[in-house]
C-alpha positions in Angstrom: 10.1 -4.2 68.8 9.7 -5.5 64.8 9.4 -3.1 62.3 7.9 -4.3 59.0 8.8 -2.7 55.6 12.2 -1.7 56.8 14.9 -2.0 54.2 18.3 -0.5 55.4 20.0 -1.7 52.1 18.1 0.7 50.0 20.9 3.3 49.7 18.2 5.8 48.5 16.7 5.9 51.9 19.3 4.8 54.3 22.2 7.0 54.5 25.3 5.3 56.4 24.3 7.8 59.3 21.0 6.0 59.7 22.3 2.6 59.4 24.6 3.6 62.2 21.6 4.6 64.1 19.8 1.4 63.5 22.3 -0.7 64.9 22.6 1.0 68.0 19.0 0.7 68.2 19.6 -2.9 68.2 22.2 -3.0 70.7 20.9 -0.4 73.3 18.5 -1.5 76.1 14.9 0.6 76.3 16.2 1.9 79.7 20.0 1.9 81.4 19.0 2.5 85.1 16.1 1.3 87.4 14.1 4.6 88.2 13.4 3.1 91.9 15.0 0.4 94.2 11.3 -1.0 94.5 9.8 -0.4 91.2 11.9 -1.5 88.6 10.5 0.3 85.6 7.8 2.8 85.8 7.4 2.3 81.9 6.3 -1.1 81.3 8.6 -1.3 78.3 7.8 -5.2 77.8 4.8 -3.4 75.4 7.0 -1.9 73.5 9.4 -5.1 72.8 6.7 -7.0 71.7 5.1 -4.6 69.2 4.9 -5.5 66.1 4.6 -2.1 64.0 4.5 -0.9 60.0 6.9 2.5 59.7 4.3 5.3 58.1 6.1 8.0 56.4 2.7 10.1 55.9 1.6 10.4 59.5 3.5 13.9 60.2 2.1 17.2 59.7 4.3 20.6 60.7 2.6 23.5 60.0 5.4 26.2 61.5 7.4 29.2 59.9 10.1 28.8 57.8 10.7 24.7 57.7 13.6 23.0 56.4 15.3 19.9 56.0 18.2 19.4 58.6 21.7 18.7 57.5 21.8 15.8 60.0 19.6 13.3 61.4 20.9 13.7 64.9 19.3 15.2 67.9 20.5 16.6 71.2 18.9 13.9 73.0 21.2 11.5 74.7 20.9 8.1 73.5 20.0 6.6 76.9 17.6 4.4 75.2 17.1 2.7 72.3 14.0 4.7 71.0 16.1 7.7 70.2 18.6 6.9 67.9 15.4 4.8 65.9 13.5 7.8 65.9 16.4 9.7 64.5 17.3 7.0 62.1 13.5 6.9 60.7 12.5 10.1 60.8 13.2 13.3 58.6 14.6 15.7 60.7 13.3 19.0 60.1 14.4 22.5 61.5 12.0 25.8 61.7 12.5 29.2 62.5 9.1 30.2 63.8 6.8 32.9 64.9 3.2 33.1 65.7 1.0 30.2 65.7 2.3 26.7 64.8 1.5 23.1 65.2 2.9 19.6 64.9 0.7 16.7 64.8 1.5 12.9 64.7 -1.6 10.6 63.6 -0.5 7.1 64.2 -3.2 4.2 63.7 -3.2 0.8 62.1 -0.2 -0.6 64.0 2.2 2.1 62.4 5.1 3.6 63.8 5.0 7.5 63.1 8.3 9.1 64.0 9.0 12.8 64.2 12.6 14.6 64.6 12.3 18.8 64.8 14.3 21.4 66.2 12.4 24.8 66.6 14.1 28.0 66.9 11.6 30.4 68.1 11.9 34.0 66.7 9.1 36.0 68.4 6.1 35.6 70.4 4.7 32.0 69.7 2.1 29.6 70.4 2.8 26.0 69.3 0.5 22.8 70.0 2.0 19.6 69.7 -0.7 16.6 69.0 0.3 13.0 69.3 -2.7 10.8 68.4 -1.9 7.0 68.9 -4.9 4.3 67.9 -5.5 0.6 66.6 -2.0 -0.9 68.3 0.1 2.0 66.8 3.3 3.9 68.2 3.9 7.6 67.9 7.0 8.9 68.6 8.9 12.2 68.7 11.6 14.2 69.2 11.3 17.7 69.8 13.6 20.8 71.0 12.9 24.5 71.1 15.0 27.2 72.0 13.3 30.5 73.3 15.5 33.6 73.1 15.7 36.4 75.7 12.9 38.9 75.1 10.4 36.2 73.7 7.3 34.8 75.1 6.3 31.4 73.8 3.1 29.2 75.1 3.5 25.6 74.5 0.7 23.0 74.2 1.3 19.2 74.0 -1.4 16.8 73.7 -0.7 13.0 73.9 -3.9 11.4 73.4 -3.6 7.1 72.9 -6.0 4.5 73.3 -5.8 1.4 75.5 -4.1 -0.7 72.7 -1.7 1.8 71.6 2.4 3.0 72.7 3.8 6.2 72.8 7.0 7.8 73.5 7.9 11.4 73.4 10.7 13.8 74.3 10.7 17.5 74.6 13.6 19.7 75.4 13.1 23.4 75.7 15.9 26.0 76.2 14.6 29.0 77.4 16.1 32.5 78.0 12.7 34.3 77.8 9.4 33.4 79.1 7.5 30.3 78.2 4.1 28.4 79.6 3.9 24.8 79.0 0.6 23.0 79.2 0.7 19.0 79.0 -1.9 16.7 78.9 -1.8 13.1 78.3 -4.1 9.8 78.8 -3.0 6.6 79.3 -1.8 4.3 76.9 -1.1 0.5 76.7 2.3 1.7 77.7 3.8 5.4 77.5 6.4 7.6 78.5 6.7 11.1 77.9 9.8 13.1 79.1 10.1 16.9 79.6 13.6 18.8 80.0 13.2 22.5 80.5 16.6 24.4 80.7 16.4 28.1 82.1 18.9 30.8 81.3 19.5 34.3 82.8 16.2 35.7 84.6 14.5 33.4 82.2 10.8 32.5 83.7 9.0 29.1 83.0 5.2 28.2 84.2 4.2 24.9 83.7 1.0 22.4 84.4 1.5 18.5 83.5 -1.8 16.3 84.0 -2.4 12.9 82.9 -5.2 10.8 83.4 -7.1 7.8 82.0 -9.0 4.4 83.1 -7.0 1.7 81.6 -3.3 1.1 80.8 -0.4 3.5 82.0 1.4 6.6 81.5 4.7 7.6 82.9 5.4 11.8 82.6 9.1 12.9 83.4 9.4 16.4 83.8 12.9 17.9 84.8 13.6 21.4 85.1 17.3 22.9 85.3 18.0 26.2 86.4 21.7 27.4 84.6 21.5 31.2 85.1 20.9 33.2 87.8 17.6 35.0 88.8 15.6 32.3 87.0 12.4 31.4 88.2 10.0 28.2 87.6 6.7 27.4 89.3 5.1 24.1 88.2 2.1 21.8 89.0 1.9 18.0 88.1 -1.7 16.2 88.3 -2.7 12.9 88.1 -5.9 11.3 87.9 -6.2 7.5 87.9 -9.6 5.6 87.1 -10.7 2.0 86.5 -7.2 0.1 87.0 -5.0 2.8 85.5 -1.5 3.7 86.4 -0.6 7.5 86.1 2.9 8.4 87.0 4.1 11.9 86.9 7.4 12.9 88.4 10.2 15.3 88.2 13.3 17.2 89.3 13.6 21.1 90.0 17.1 21.7 89.9 18.8 24.7 90.8 22.7 24.7 89.9 25.7 26.1 90.9 25.6 29.2 88.9 21.8 30.1 89.6 22.1 32.2 92.4 19.2 34.1 93.4 16.7 31.8 91.5 13.3 30.6 92.7 11.4 27.5 92.1 8.5 25.5 93.0 7.0 22.1 91.8 3.8 21.0 93.6 2.2 17.4 92.8 -1.4 16.7 93.2 -3.0 13.2 92.5 -6.8 11.6 92.8 -7.6 7.9 92.4 -11.2 6.5 91.9 -11.2 2.7 91.7 -9.8 0.0 93.9 -7.3 -0.9 91.0 -6.3 2.3 89.9 -2.7 3.7 91.2 -1.1 7.4 91.1 2.6 8.0 91.5 3.0 11.6 92.1 6.6 12.5 92.8 7.8 16.4 92.7 12.0 16.6 94.0 14.0 19.2 94.4 17.8 19.5 94.0 19.9 22.8 95.3 23.4 23.4 94.4 23.9 26.9 95.3 24.0 28.3 98.9 21.6 31.6 97.8 18.0 31.1 96.5 15.2 33.2 97.1 12.6 30.1 97.0 12.9 26.6 96.5 9.7 24.3 98.0 8.0 21.3 96.7 4.9 19.2 98.3 2.8 16.0 97.0 -0.4 14.9 98.2 -3.1 12.2 97.0 -6.7 12.2 97.3 -10.1 10.7 97.2 -13.1 12.9 96.6 -14.1 14.4 100.3 -17.2 12.8 101.7 -18.0 16.3 103.1 -17.8 17.8 100.1 -20.0 15.3 98.3 -22.6 15.6 101.3 -22.7 19.1 100.6 -23.1 19.1 96.9 -26.1 16.4 97.1 -27.5 18.6 100.0 -27.8 21.4 97.5 -29.6 18.9 94.9 -27.0 17.1 92.9 -26.9 13.3 92.6 -24.0 11.6 94.2 -22.6 11.2 90.4 -23.0 14.6 89.5 -21.2 15.8 92.6 -18.3 13.8 92.0 -18.1 14.8 88.4 -18.2 18.5 89.4 -15.3 17.9 92.1 -13.2 15.8 89.7 -13.6 18.3 86.9 -12.4 21.3 89.3 -9.4 19.4 90.0 -8.3 18.9 86.4 -9.4 21.8 84.6 -7.9 25.0 84.1 -9.5 28.3 83.2 -6.5 29.1 80.7 -7.1 26.0 78.7 -7.7 26.0 74.8 -10.9 24.4 73.7 -9.1 21.7 72.2 -7.6 20.7 75.6 -10.8 21.2 77.7 -12.5 19.0 74.7 -9.4 16.6 75.3 -10.1 16.4 79.0 -14.0 16.1 78.8 -13.8 13.1 76.5 -11.9 11.1 78.9 -13.9 12.4 81.9 -17.2 11.7 80.4 -16.2 8.1 79.7 -14.9 7.7 83.4 -17.7 9.5 85.6 
């Protein structure tokens, strides 16, 4: 990756901490360990390596309560990929103590690199929307951490929207001691990697719905849920839909750790493929390290549009194309979606169906 307009000798911008992080960026690989013995990398890191970008300082908009500049630029994410120290070095880290409705938005276009680095402490019930837009050969890259205390409910929407020429990298970490509802939707990009980590404390509750779709390029979506406290509950669904020549990957592990006795988890994967070159990989996994659990289940399935369902809808007067669109929309849409998420899914489906 080559970043234009980056002058690390500028003492006004690059502190010793940031310079150290940039050296780490140069030394680290994109990925330390292969994801699978049969697939070297689910993420096409070569697209990141060959990217030529210009750093942009005005592509991030934050509408949250009580936002301040952090004392250190470092996040709590491990430096297991070179993109983490890069974002820490280039973004102004902000901290918020937030309640109510909030929004974090990244807009990257014209081969720009737009980084964001935030820590959000949720004080009272809140709904936070995170929107990443990547266009025209750009890269949006974010590190976002949220903490939800006991007795607090938070709804978190993450929308990652990229075109077929652009890149996206993001990490979202949620430490949840209350109740959260996570709704993540993403489109395929030239190459993309999104990672979500949820850590559950005692009696914490988490519901998540992850959906990725597109007709060209690829997206690699990873979600890992860790039950740290007893009597914690997680329930998650992952859905991938690939059209044309797209590759959609959604995978993750629900882990019930040693001290999380009497906990429950469910992680379900579903995928839909339309097109001879389209490919979906949906891998939900379980890891149980205690002998006392209430529920631990996972499943995965792949499908094409059932011919009998197509026939039924056609017998009711719909054309084959209309019937196909009804079935795919029913697979992907959720009645609780915001208007913004509905519009995002509609725009992609109108292009491919």
